[in-house]
Short mmCIF file of the C-alpha atoms (twelve columns), coordinates in Angstrom:
data_MODEL
# 
_entry.id   MODEL 
# 
loop_
_atom_site.group_PDB 
_atom_site.id 
_atom_site.type_symbol 
_atom_site.label_atom_id 
_atom_site.label_alt_id 
_atom_site.label_comp_id 
_atom_site.label_asym_id 
_atom_site.label_seq_id 
_atom_site.Cartn_x 
_atom_site.Cartn_y 
_atom_site.Cartn_z 
_atom_site.pdbx_PDB_model_num 
ATOM 1   C CA . MET A 1   148.285 148.881 49.936 1 
ATOM 2   C CA . ALA A 2   151.835 147.854 50.951 1 
ATOM 3   C CA . GLU A 3   151.170 147.760 54.755 1 
ATOM 4   C CA . LYS A 4   148.063 145.660 53.782 1 
ATOM 5   C CA . GLN A 5   150.144 143.107 51.516 1 
ATOM 6   C CA . THR A 6   152.631 143.308 54.628 1 
ATOM 7   C CA . ARG A 7   150.559 142.168 56.773 1 
ATOM 8   C CA . SER A 8   148.912 139.639 54.572 1 
ATOM 9   C CA . VAL A 9   152.421 137.692 54.221 1 
ATOM 10  C CA . LEU A 10  153.067 137.968 57.920 1 
ATOM 11  C CA . GLY A 11  149.303 136.621 58.450 1 
ATOM 12  C CA . VAL A 12  150.204 133.815 56.082 1 
ATOM 13  C CA . TRP A 13  153.614 133.070 57.478 1 
ATOM 14  C CA . PHE A 14  151.594 133.238 61.267 1 
ATOM 15  C CA . ASN A 15  149.485 130.723 60.026 1 
ATOM 16  C CA . ARG A 16  151.964 128.622 58.774 1 
ATOM 17  C CA . LEU A 17  153.501 128.402 61.827 1 
ATOM 18  C CA . GLU A 18  150.609 127.724 63.389 1 
ATOM 19  C CA . ASP A 19  149.686 125.122 60.762 1 
ATOM 20  C CA . ALA A 20  153.222 123.584 61.701 1 
ATOM 21  C CA . PHE A 21  152.727 123.797 65.411 1 
ATOM 22  C CA . ALA A 22  149.613 121.913 64.990 1 
ATOM 23  C CA . LEU A 23  151.116 118.973 62.906 1 
ATOM 24  C CA . ILE A 24  153.517 118.897 65.386 1 
ATOM 25  C CA . ALA A 25  150.672 118.252 68.086 1 
ATOM 26  C CA . SER A 26  149.014 115.594 65.905 1 
ATOM 27  C CA . ILE A 27  152.205 113.679 65.460 1 
ATOM 28  C CA . LEU A 28  152.677 113.648 69.377 1 
ATOM 29  C CA . VAL A 29  149.010 112.318 69.825 1 
ATOM 30  C CA . ILE A 30  150.042 109.423 67.322 1 
ATOM 31  C CA . SER A 31  153.331 108.718 68.753 1 
ATOM 32  C CA . LEU A 32  151.735 108.616 72.516 1 
ATOM 33  C CA . THR A 33  148.998 106.654 71.243 1 
ATOM 34  C CA . VAL A 34  151.713 104.113 69.867 1 
ATOM 35  C CA . LEU A 35  153.934 104.229 72.891 1 
ATOM 36  C CA . ILE A 36  151.308 103.542 75.195 1 
ATOM 37  C CA . GLY A 37  150.388 100.754 73.530 1 
ATOM 38  C CA . VAL A 38  153.964 99.564  73.833 1 
ATOM 39  C CA . SER A 39  153.965 99.971  77.239 1 
ATOM 40  C CA . VAL A 40  151.107 98.363  78.133 1 
ATOM 41  C CA . ILE A 41  152.582 95.346  76.170 1 
ATOM 42  C CA . SER A 42  155.668 95.601  77.586 1 
ATOM 43  C CA . ARG A 43  154.411 95.488  81.224 1 
ATOM 44  C CA . TYR A 44  151.761 92.832  81.115 1 
ATOM 45  C CA . VAL A 45  153.263 90.627  78.057 1 
ATOM 46  C CA . PHE A 46  156.763 90.839  78.931 1 
ATOM 47  C CA . ASP A 47  156.580 91.820  82.491 1 
ATOM 48  C CA . ALA A 48  159.027 94.441  81.657 1 
ATOM 49  C CA . PRO A 49  157.496 97.682  82.366 1 
ATOM 50  C CA . LEU A 50  158.402 101.067 80.804 1 
ATOM 51  C CA . GLY A 51  158.937 103.526 83.817 1 
ATOM 52  C CA . TRP A 52  160.032 106.571 81.766 1 
ATOM 53  C CA . VAL A 53  156.567 106.255 79.532 1 
ATOM 54  C CA . GLN A 54  154.271 107.846 82.299 1 
ATOM 55  C CA . GLU A 55  156.805 110.737 82.394 1 
ATOM 56  C CA . LEU A 56  157.122 111.162 78.790 1 
ATOM 57  C CA . THR A 57  153.338 111.110 78.411 1 
ATOM 58  C CA . GLU A 58  153.240 114.021 81.110 1 
ATOM 59  C CA . TYR A 59  155.610 116.327 79.041 1 
ATOM 60  C CA . THR A 60  154.000 115.209 76.314 1 
ATOM 61  C CA . LEU A 61  150.449 115.989 77.215 1 
ATOM 62  C CA . LEU A 62  151.836 119.598 78.017 1 
ATOM 63  C CA . PHE A 63  153.264 119.996 74.730 1 
ATOM 64  C CA . MET A 64  150.191 118.947 72.692 1 
ATOM 65  C CA . THR A 65  147.987 121.466 74.475 1 
ATOM 66  C CA . PHE A 66  150.078 124.248 73.729 1 
ATOM 67  C CA . LEU A 67  151.497 123.558 70.243 1 
ATOM 68  C CA . ALA A 68  147.604 122.965 69.290 1 
ATOM 69  C CA . ALA A 69  146.134 125.926 71.069 1 
ATOM 70  C CA . PRO A 70  146.912 128.712 68.869 1 
ATOM 71  C CA . ARG A 71  145.830 127.360 65.694 1 
ATOM 72  C CA . LEU A 72  142.351 125.807 67.333 1 
ATOM 73  C CA . LEU A 73  142.117 129.527 68.260 1 
ATOM 74  C CA . ARG A 74  142.239 130.708 65.051 1 
ATOM 75  C CA . GLU A 75  139.832 128.032 63.680 1 
ATOM 76  C CA . ASP A 76  137.398 129.031 66.346 1 
ATOM 77  C CA . GLY A 77  137.461 125.912 67.696 1 
ATOM 78  C CA . HIS A 78  137.820 126.204 71.483 1 
ATOM 79  C CA . VAL A 79  134.641 126.119 73.737 1 
ATOM 80  C CA . ARG A 80  132.347 128.900 73.740 1 
ATOM 81  C CA . VAL A 81  129.257 129.916 76.162 1 
ATOM 82  C CA . ASP A 82  127.505 131.649 73.793 1 
ATOM 83  C CA . ILE A 83  124.258 132.225 75.990 1 
ATOM 84  C CA . VAL A 84  124.665 136.305 75.940 1 
ATOM 85  C CA . LEU A 85  126.434 136.389 72.788 1 
ATOM 86  C CA . SER A 86  123.271 134.334 71.045 1 
ATOM 87  C CA . GLN A 87  120.902 137.217 72.246 1 
ATOM 88  C CA . LEU A 88  122.782 140.172 71.000 1 
ATOM 89  C CA . GLY A 89  122.768 142.094 67.689 1 
ATOM 90  C CA . PRO A 90  125.830 141.984 65.437 1 
ATOM 91  C CA . ARG A 91  127.186 145.017 66.414 1 
ATOM 92  C CA . ASN A 92  126.985 144.428 70.137 1 
ATOM 93  C CA . LYS A 93  128.134 140.665 69.321 1 
ATOM 94  C CA . ALA A 94  131.282 142.004 67.857 1 
ATOM 95  C CA . LEU A 95  131.760 144.539 70.356 1 
ATOM 96  C CA . LEU A 96  131.426 142.090 73.250 1 
ATOM 97  C CA . ARG A 97  134.285 139.213 71.377 1 
ATOM 98  C CA . ALA A 98  136.154 142.090 71.100 1 
ATOM 99  C CA . TRP A 99  136.236 142.778 74.968 1 
ATOM 100 C CA . GLY A 100 136.369 139.152 75.337 1 
ATOM 101 C CA . SER A 101 139.778 139.196 72.786 1 
ATOM 102 C CA . LEU A 102 141.257 142.077 74.811 1 
ATOM 103 C CA . LEU A 103 140.810 140.407 77.896 1 
ATOM 104 C CA . SER A 104 142.345 137.283 76.863 1 
ATOM 105 C CA . ALA A 105 145.264 138.775 74.843 1 
ATOM 106 C CA . LEU A 106 146.181 140.480 78.010 1 
ATOM 107 C CA . ALA A 107 146.001 137.271 80.111 1 
ATOM 108 C CA . CYS A 108 148.183 135.458 77.366 1 
ATOM 109 C CA . PHE A 109 150.556 138.333 77.212 1 
ATOM 110 C CA . ALA A 110 150.595 138.143 81.374 1 
ATOM 111 C CA . LEU A 111 150.968 134.072 80.792 1 
ATOM 112 C CA . MET A 112 154.094 134.577 78.463 1 
ATOM 113 C CA . TRP A 113 155.615 136.888 80.642 1 
ATOM 114 C CA . PHE A 114 155.697 135.075 83.618 1 
ATOM 115 C CA . SER A 115 156.374 131.599 82.250 1 
ATOM 116 C CA . ALA A 116 159.439 133.042 80.197 1 
ATOM 117 C CA . GLN A 117 161.091 134.744 82.906 1 
ATOM 118 C CA . ALA A 118 160.270 131.026 84.840 1 
ATOM 119 C CA . THR A 119 161.870 129.330 81.901 1 
ATOM 120 C CA . PHE A 120 164.789 131.824 81.822 1 
ATOM 121 C CA . ASP A 121 165.415 131.605 85.611 1 
ATOM 122 C CA . ASN A 122 165.504 127.363 85.310 1 
ATOM 123 C CA . TYR A 123 167.924 127.520 82.458 1 
ATOM 124 C CA . GLN A 124 170.212 129.813 84.383 1 
ATOM 125 C CA . ARG A 125 170.012 127.825 87.503 1 
ATOM 126 C CA . ASN A 126 170.282 124.459 85.155 1 
ATOM 127 C CA . VAL A 127 167.680 123.219 86.813 1 
ATOM 128 C CA . ILE A 128 167.317 119.364 86.071 1 
ATOM 129 C CA . VAL A 129 163.960 117.469 86.344 1 
ATOM 130 C CA . ILE A 130 164.971 114.626 89.032 1 
ATOM 131 C CA . ASN A 131 162.944 111.734 87.371 1 
ATOM 132 C CA . ILE A 132 163.480 108.923 85.327 1 
ATOM 133 C CA . LEU A 133 164.759 111.004 82.214 1 
ATOM 134 C CA . GLN A 134 166.491 113.652 83.925 1 
ATOM 135 C CA . ILE A 135 165.691 116.827 81.507 1 
ATOM 136 C CA . PRO A 136 166.312 120.351 81.787 1 
ATOM 137 C CA . LYS A 137 163.483 122.010 83.083 1 
ATOM 138 C CA . PHE A 138 163.642 124.913 80.871 1 
ATOM 139 C CA . TYR A 139 163.261 122.328 77.927 1 
ATOM 140 C CA . ILE A 140 159.600 121.647 79.151 1 
ATOM 141 C CA . LEU A 141 158.732 124.737 79.786 1 
ATOM 142 C CA . ALA A 142 159.903 126.524 76.654 1 
ATOM 143 C CA . ILE A 143 156.600 125.797 75.063 1 
ATOM 144 C CA . ILE A 144 154.388 127.904 77.390 1 
ATOM 145 C CA . PRO A 145 155.472 131.180 77.110 1 
ATOM 146 C CA . VAL A 146 156.229 130.620 73.134 1 
ATOM 147 C CA . SER A 147 152.700 128.984 72.700 1 
ATOM 148 C CA . SER A 148 151.333 132.076 74.624 1 
ATOM 149 C CA . LEU A 149 153.067 134.849 72.486 1 
ATOM 150 C CA . LEU A 150 151.083 133.124 69.514 1 
ATOM 151 C CA . LEU A 151 147.772 132.889 71.476 1 
ATOM 152 C CA . CYS A 152 148.187 136.634 72.478 1 
ATOM 153 C CA . ILE A 153 148.948 137.454 68.667 1 
ATOM 154 C CA . GLU A 154 145.618 135.208 67.840 1 
ATOM 155 C CA . PHE A 155 143.734 137.242 70.282 1 
ATOM 156 C CA . CYS A 156 145.068 140.579 68.758 1 
ATOM 157 C CA . ARG A 157 144.157 139.060 65.251 1 
ATOM 158 C CA . HIS A 158 140.476 138.722 66.583 1 
ATOM 159 C CA . ILE A 159 140.154 141.741 67.976 1 
ATOM 160 C CA . SER A 160 140.945 143.329 64.570 1 
ATOM 161 C CA . LYS A 161 138.214 141.147 62.931 1 
ATOM 162 C CA . ASP A 162 135.803 142.115 65.587 1 
ATOM 163 C CA . ILE A 163 136.251 145.877 65.275 1 
ATOM 164 C CA . THR A 164 135.933 145.414 61.627 1 
ATOM 165 C CA . GLU A 165 132.963 143.830 62.000 1 
ATOM 166 C CA . TYR A 166 131.562 146.218 64.637 1 
ATOM 167 C CA . LYS A 167 132.385 148.880 62.091 1 
ATOM 168 C CA . ARG A 168 130.497 147.236 59.170 1 
ATOM 169 C CA . ALA A 169 127.460 146.634 61.474 1 
ATOM 170 C CA . ASP A 170 127.434 150.221 62.345 1 
ATOM 171 C CA . GLU A 171 127.565 151.220 58.628 1 
ATOM 172 C CA . GLY A 172 124.814 149.032 58.224 1 
ATOM 173 C CA . LYS A 173 122.883 150.663 60.773 1 
ATOM 174 C CA . ARG A 174 123.336 154.055 59.762 1 
ATOM 175 C CA . LYS A 175 122.244 152.837 56.069 1 
ATOM 176 C CA . LEU A 176 118.639 151.433 57.215 1 
ATOM 177 C CA . ASP A 177 118.309 154.679 59.519 1 
ATOM 178 C CA . GLU A 178 118.383 156.855 56.061 1 
ATOM 179 C CA . VAL A 179 116.019 154.301 54.524 1 
ATOM 180 C CA . PRO A 180 112.442 156.113 54.591 1 
ATOM 181 C CA . SER A 181 109.946 154.459 56.381 1 
ATOM 182 C CA . LEU A 182 107.320 152.034 54.286 1 
ATOM 183 C CA . ASN A 183 104.869 152.472 57.061 1 
ATOM 184 C CA . PRO A 184 101.199 152.569 55.012 1 
ATOM 185 C CA . TYR A 185 99.666  154.591 57.933 1 
ATOM 186 C CA . SER A 186 102.704 157.171 57.765 1 
ATOM 187 C CA . LEU A 187 101.336 158.554 54.075 1 
# 
């Protein structure tokens, strides 16, 4: 009971973290929209282009993507080709989804691992992006391992859910096998 309660509390906090990241991504979308509008007006009305806007847009697009991805995964909002899944029964569908989530979790773990190494390397060497804003590169890269870790955890949550669905479908199949046949010709 205490373990389930702990998982539930951790799940709630994890969901809140994903929600906060998604909120930040939403704020970035709105900010970017306003900023691009201001840049266009500045360029064409005042003949004073804001050169740093394009660079900031590139960084913002990276952050928006990685901040929103974990919550989008939690809500099954990612694009999924389900031609095969739609042809399967509940048991095989859950099994295939669990395998897909496992492979995805491993890919996210690898991305987290290697991007964390690259981020730390850029931090240690104090690499600066040579552009208009001249930002330390690890600031830009840091979102990748953080979000990849959240995605990895979210895929593990999907695996757990899919295994539970698989077991339920298996139990339901066994119960159906125990029901005597209602075929009138078997009497």
